[in-house]
C-alpha positions in Angstrom: -5.5 -22.0 24.8 -4.1 -23.5 21.6 -0.8 -25.2 22.0 2.3 -23.1 21.2 6.0 -24.0 21.2 8.3 -22.1 23.6 12.1 -22.2 23.8 13.7 -21.2 27.1 17.3 -20.1 26.8 19.1 -19.8 30.2 22.3 -21.1 31.7 20.7 -21.4 35.2 19.4 -24.9 35.1 17.1 -24.7 38.2 15.4 -21.5 37.0 15.1 -23.0 33.4 13.6 -26.2 34.7 11.1 -24.3 37.0 10.0 -22.0 34.2 9.6 -25.0 31.8 7.4 -26.8 34.3 5.1 -23.8 34.8 4.8 -23.0 31.1 4.0 -26.7 30.3 1.1 -26.6 32.8 -0.4 -23.8 30.6 -0.5 -26.1 27.6 2.7 -25.0 25.8 5.3 -27.4 24.4 8.7 -26.4 25.9 12.2 -26.8 24.7 15.3 -25.9 26.8 18.7 -24.6 25.9 21.6 -23.6 28.1 23.3 -21.4 25.6 22.8 -19.6 22.2 24.6 -22.3 20.2 22.1 -25.0 21.4 19.2 -22.6 20.9 20.3 -22.0 17.3 20.3 -25.8 16.6 16.8 -26.1 18.1 15.5 -23.3 16.0 16.7 -25.0 12.8 14.8 -28.2 13.8 11.7 -27.0 15.6 9.0 -24.5 14.6 9.3 -22.3 17.8 6.7 -19.6 18.3 8.2 -17.7 21.3 11.6 -17.6 22.9 12.3 -16.7 26.6 15.9 -15.7 26.6 18.3 -14.6 29.3 20.3 -11.5 28.5 23.7 -12.7 29.8 24.7 -16.2 28.4 28.0 -18.0 28.3 28.4 -17.6 24.6 26.7 -14.3 23.9 24.2 -11.6 24.7 20.5 -12.0 24.5 19.9 -8.5 23.3 22.2 -9.1 20.2 20.6 -12.5 19.7 17.2 -10.8 19.3 18.5 -8.8 16.3 19.9 -11.9 14.7 16.6 -13.7 15.4 14.7 -11.0 13.5 16.8 -11.6 10.4 17.0 -15.4 10.5 13.6 -16.3 12.1 11.3 -13.2 11.7 8.2 -15.2 12.6 9.5 -15.9 16.2 8.7 -13.6 19.0 11.2 -13.1 21.9 10.9 -12.1 25.5 14.2 -11.2 27.3 14.9 -12.1 30.9 17.5 -10.3 33.0 18.6 -10.5 36.6 19.4 -6.8 36.7 17.2 -4.2 35.1 19.1 -2.0 32.7 17.3 0.8 30.9 19.8 0.9 28.0 19.6 -2.8 27.4 15.8 -2.6 27.6 15.6 0.1 25.0 18.1 -1.7 22.7 16.2 -5.0 23.1 12.9 -3.4 22.0 14.6 -1.6 19.1 16.1 -5.0 18.0 12.6 -6.5 17.9 12.0 -8.1 21.3 8.3 -8.5 22.3 9.2 -7.5 25.9 12.0 -7.2 28.4 11.4 -8.3 32.1 13.3 -8.7 35.3 13.7 -12.2 36.9 11.9 -12.5 40.2 10.2 -9.1 40.1 8.2 -9.8 37.0 7.5 -13.6 37.3 3.8 -13.1 37.4 4.0 -11.4 34.0 5.6 -14.3 32.2 2.4 -16.4 31.4 0.3 -13.4 30.3 3.2 -12.2 28.2 3.7 -15.6 26.6 0.0 -15.7 25.8 0.0 -12.3 24.1 3.2 -13.1 22.2 1.7 -16.4 21.0 -1.5 -14.6 19.9 0.7 -12.2 17.9 2.5 -15.1 16.2 -0.7 -16.8 15.3 -2.2 -13.7 13.9 0.8 -13.0 11.8 0.8 -16.6 10.5 -2.9 -16.2 9.5 -2.2 -12.8 7.8 0.8 -14.3 6.0 -1.3 -17.2 4.7 -4.1 -14.9 3.5 -1.6 -12.5 1.9 -0.1 -15.4 0.1 -3.6 -16.3 -1.2 -4.8 -12.8 -1.9 -1.8 -10.9 -3.0 1.0 -13.2 -4.1 -0.5 -16.3 -5.9 -1.3 -14.6 -9.2 -3.0 -17.3 -11.2 -6.0 -17.1 -13.4 -7.9 -18.9 -10.6 -7.4 -15.8 -8.5 -9.2 -13.5 -10.9 -12.8 -13.5 -9.6 -16.0 -13.1 -11.6 -18.5 -14.9 -13.8 -19.9 -12.1 -15.9 -19.3 -12.3 -19.7 -16.9 -9.2 -19.7 -14.4 -10.6 -17.2 -14.6 -14.2 -18.4 -13.8 -13.0 -22.0 -10.8 -11.1 -20.7 -9.6 -14.1 -18.8 -10.0 -16.3 -21.8 -7.9 -13.9 -24.0 -5.2 -13.7 -21.3 -5.0 -17.5 -21.1 -4.5 -17.7 -24.8 -1.7 -15.2 -24.9 0.1 -16.3 -21.7 2.1 -19.2 -23.2 3.5 -17.0 -26.0 6.2 -14.3 -25.9 3.9 -11.7 -27.4 3.8 -8.2 -25.8 0.5 -7.5 -24.2 -1.3 -4.2 -23.7 -3.9 -4.1 -20.9 -6.5 -1.4 -21.1 -8.8 -0.4 -18.2 -9.6 2.2 -15.6 -7.5 2.5 -12.4 -8.2 -0.3 -10.0 -9.6 -2.9 -12.5 -6.8 -5.4 -11.7 -4.3 -4.8 -14.5 -1.3 -5.9 -12.4 -3.2 -9.1 -11.3 -3.8 -9.9 -15.0 -0.1 -9.2 -15.8 1.0 -11.5 -13.0 -1.3 -14.3 -14.1 -0.1 -14.0 -17.7 3.5 -14.2 -16.4 2.8 -17.2 -14.3 1.0 -18.9 -17.1 4.0 -18.5 -19.4 7.3 -20.4 -19.9 9.0 -17.5 -18.1 7.1 -18.2 -14.8 10.2 -19.3 -13.0 12.0 -16.1 -13.9 11.6 -12.6 -12.5 8.4 -10.5 -12.7 9.3 -6.8 -12.3 6.7 -4.1 -12.1 7.0 -0.3 -12.4 4.4 2.4 -12.3 5.6 5.0 -14.9 3.5 7.8 -13.3 5.3 7.5 -10.0 8.6 9.0 -11.2 9.9 12.0 -13.0 11.8 11.6 -16.3 15.3 11.3 -14.9 14.4 9.1 -12.0 12.3 6.8 -14.2 15.1 6.5 -16.7 17.5 5.4 -13.9 14.9 3.0 -12.4 14.1 1.4 -15.8 17.5 1.3 -17.6 20.0 1.6 -14.7 23.1 3.7 -14.6 26.9 3.6 -14.4 28.8 5.0 -11.5 29.6 8.7 -12.0 26.7 9.1 -14.5 25.3 12.0 -12.4 25.7 13.5 -8.9 25.0 10.9 -6.3 25.6 7.9 -8.7 28.3 6.4 -6.5 28.1 2.8 -8.0 26.6 0.9 -10.9 22.9 0.2 -10.7 21.0 -2.4 -12.6 17.7 -1.1 -13.9 14.4 -3.1 -13.9 14.8 -4.1 -17.5 18.0 -5.9 -16.7 16.5 -7.3 -13.5 13.7 -8.8 -15.5 16.0 -10.5 -18.0 14.5 -13.8 -19.2 11.3 -12.8 -17.3 8.5 -10.3 -17.6 8.5 -6.5 -17.2 5.2 -4.9 -16.3 4.9 -1.2 -17.1 1.8 0.3 -15.5 0.5 3.7 -16.7 2.7 3.5 -19.8 0.9 6.5 -21.2 2.7 8.7 -18.6 6.2 7.8 -19.9 8.1 10.8 -21.3 8.6 10.7 -25.1 12.4 10.6 -24.8 12.2 7.4 -22.7 9.7 5.9 -25.1 12.4 5.9 -27.8 14.8 4.0 -25.4 12.0 1.4 -24.6 11.3 1.0 -28.3 15.0 -0.1 -28.8 14.5 -2.8 -26.2 11.4 -4.1 -28.0 13.0 -4.0 -31.4 16.6 -5.0 -30.7 16.6 -6.6 -27.2 19.2 -4.1 -26.0 19.5 -0.7 -24.3 22.2 1.7 -23.0 22.4 2.5 -19.3 22.6 6.1 -18.2 26.3 7.1 -18.5 27.3 4.0 -20.4 28.6 3.8 -24.0 28.0 0.1 -24.7 24.6 -1.6 -25.0 23.3 -4.2 -22.6 21.6 -7.3 -24.1 18.3 -8.6 -22.6 15.5 -11.0 -23.3 12.4 -9.5 -21.8 8.7 -9.8 -22.3 6.8 -6.5 -21.9 3.3 -6.2 -20.6 2.1 -2.6 -20.5 -1.0 -1.1 -19.0 -2.8 2.2 -19.2 -6.1 3.9 -18.4 -5.5 6.3 -21.3 -6.6 6.1 -25.0 -3.2 5.5 -26.5 -4.5 5.9 -30.1 -5.7 9.4 -29.1 -2.3 10.1 -27.4 -0.6 9.1 -30.7 -2.9 11.5 -32.7 -2.0 14.3 -30.3 1.7 13.6 -30.6 2.1 12.6 -26.9 2.9 8.9 -27.6 5.1 7.4 -30.2 3.2 5.6 -33.0 5.9 3.0 -33.5 6.0 2.2 -29.8 2.2 2.0 -29.7 2.2 -0.7 -32.5 5.0 -2.6 -30.8 3.1 -2.7 -27.5 -0.3 -3.3 -29.1 0.5 -6.8 -30.4 -2.3 -8.3 -28.2 -4.8 -6.0 -26.4 -7.0 -7.0 -23.5 -9.7 -4.6 -22.2 -10.6 -5.0 -18.5 -14.2 -4.0 -17.6 -14.9 -1.5 -14.9 -16.6 -2.9 -11.8 -19.8 -1.0 -12.4 -20.3 -3.0 -15.6 -20.1 -6.3 -13.7 -22.0 -5.7 -10.5 -23.1 -9.3 -10.2 -19.4 -10.1 -9.4 -19.3 -7.7 -6.4 -20.6 -10.2 -3.7 -18.1 -12.8 -4.8 -15.2 -10.3 -4.7 -16.3 -8.9 -1.4 -16.6 -12.4 0.2 -13.1 -13.2 -1.1 -11.5 -10.2 0.7 -13.6 -10.3 3.9 -11.6 -13.1 5.7 -8.3 -11.3 4.9 -9.4 -8.0 6.4 -11.1 -9.8 9.4 -7.8 -11.5 10.3 -5.8 -8.3 9.7 -8.1 -6.3 12.0 -8.2 -9.3 14.5 -12.0 -9.4 14.4 -14.5 -12.2 14.0 -16.5 -11.0 11.0 -17.8 -13.8 8.9 -20.5 -12.5 6.6 -22.4 -9.6 5.1 -26.1 -8.7 5.4 -28.3 -8.6 2.3 -28.7 -4.8 2.9 -24.9 -4.4 2.9 -24.5 -6.3 -0.4 -27.4 -4.4 -1.9 -25.7 -1.1 -1.2 -22.4 -2.3 -2.6 -24.2 -3.2 -5.9 -25.9 0.3 -6.0 -22.6 2.1 -5.9 -20.8 3.4 -9.0 -17.3 2.2 -8.0 -15.2 4.9 -9.7 -12.1 3.3 -8.0 -13.2 -0.2 -9.1 -11.8 -3.3 -7.2 -9.2 -1.1 -5.3 -12.1 1.0 -3.9 -14.1 -2.1 -3.1 -11.2 -3.5 -1.1 -10.8 -0.3 0.8 -14.6 -0.2 1.6 -14.5 -3.8 2.9 -11.5 -3.0 5.1 -13.1 0.1 6.6 -16.4 -1.8 7.2 -14.6 -4.6 9.0 -12.9 -2.1 11.3 -16.2 -0.5 12.1 -18.2 -3.8 12.5 -19.5 -4.5 15.9 -21.0 -8.0 15.2 -20.3 -11.1 13.1 -21.8 -9.5 9.9 -21.1 -6.3 8.0 -24.2 -4.1 7.9 -25.3 -0.9 6.1 -24.2 1.0 9.2 -20.6 0.0 8.6 -20.6 1.8 5.2 -19.6 5.4 4.5 -22.3 8.0 4.5 -22.7 8.2 0.8 -23.6 4.5 0.7 -26.1 4.8 3.4 -27.7 7.8 1.7 -28.3 5.8 -1.4 -30.9 3.6 0.3 -33.1 6.7 0.7 -32.8 8.0 -2.8 -36.0 6.3 -4.0 -38.0 8.3 -1.4 -36.9 11.7 -2.4 -34.0 14.0 -1.9 -32.3 14.2 1.5 -32.0 17.4 3.4 -28.6 18.9 4.2 -29.3 18.0 7.9 -29.7 14.3 7.1 -26.5 14.1 5.0 -24.5 16.1 7.7 -25.8 13.8 10.4 -24.7 10.6 8.6 -21.3 12.1 7.8 -20.8 13.3 11.4 -21.8 9.8 12.7 -19.4 8.0 10.3 -16.4 10.3 11.1 -17.1 9.9 14.8 -17.0 6.1 14.5 -13.7 6.2 12.7 -12.1 8.6 15.2 -13.3 6.3 18.0 -11.7 3.3 16.3 -8.4 5.1 15.7 -8.5 6.5 19.3 -8.1 10.0 18.0 -5.3 9.3 15.5 -6.3 11.8 12.8 -3.7 10.7 10.2 -5.0 7.1 10.4 -8.7 8.3 10.4 -8.1 10.4 7.3 -6.6 7.3 5.6 -9.5 5.1 6.4 -12.0 7.8 5.4 -10.1 8.4 2.2 -10.0 12.1 2.7 -7.2 14.6 3.2 -6.0 15.4 6.7 -6.9 19.1 6.2 -10.4 18.1 5.3 -10.7 15.9 8.3 -9.6 18.7 10.6 -12.2 21.0 9.0 -14.9 18.4 9.6 -13.9 17.8 13.2 -14.1 21.5 13.9 -17.4 21.8 11.9 -19.1 19.0 13.8 -17.2 19.6 17.1 -16.1 16.0 17.2 -13.9 14.3 19.8 -12.9 10.6 20.1 -14.6 8.7 22.8 -12.3 7.6 25.7 
């Protein structure tokens, strides 16, 4: 067992000493505290993994301490100990974030197994956090994967424009990594230490988008009880990334144009302008020139945004990059699923490269996650892919019958249902189909999860 750090908080010295001795024999490093004040000081100095805490202490209540712990030290797991079982305390403790709640004396044999499971959870969360930091939060040009000419040209253009204050327009299909590029440009600029604010313009209606983007004054409309800063104001001195800019209502386009031309805007319900210094990076999967010709997008805004354009290639046009991208995300999803999957078979990679990838990198990440969940060995195999991938390996030998396709679909859905232990909502998410469609397939194939 890897060494973990445990803190025992209990005012009963004999019990505390006994527990510490037992836990040390299991390979843990143990600290002791007789009250919450001492525990707080130790937590500031030591990287504690798990806390064993009495409920009733001289200077406070362990149940309340758990809630405070979740706020100040969210990575630490806690197990509460009580001399007298109390259902209400137990329920509150679990709601506050305790890993478990046990009774002294009656549950002594549970302590070591509980500690081990709590420590495993801590270690898993640390690994996930580390990988998330690498995969999702360190947006540098080094994190943009690929060696094909199309992607290297896009990266080179982004590197050139990053140090400037020029507005940038990113063009590309959904899932090609436009936000990753926007983040990399921001972090490569002199604004890197300032905020990066992102907004998907297609996710809101006109009124809500206006409020999210420009903010509002209290009383501007029903429910506006206090002033609200919009994302443009939040991004002051930094970068504002507007995804799916082609979906923005024409009336709001005029307000955005004022920001680009005069570095100011008027909040909803206000009469005075607010000054800002914001760099705008916009992205779209639409042909904005065509939208201008159709009268759906302002020509003056288009030219303001189109100072520097970068086109991102779809994944199907750079299939040689697929193995590199898949290998990059594999460790992250292996840790997230708590599985030891370390590679991919040649057949698996071949099927990835045969696919058309209409959802681009976003779809590839989803496929890797699903494959890891279904994997039964150290490598991802063709059998871990959805039915349509597996079917492609037979295309050269002639068309498949309806029976063959149905059999593969049935097998794949059954595997996912088994993995989710019958949770149909989660199964539908992993299969990337609607819940209604899943219910219809279950009835059609007479599927039940294995127990």
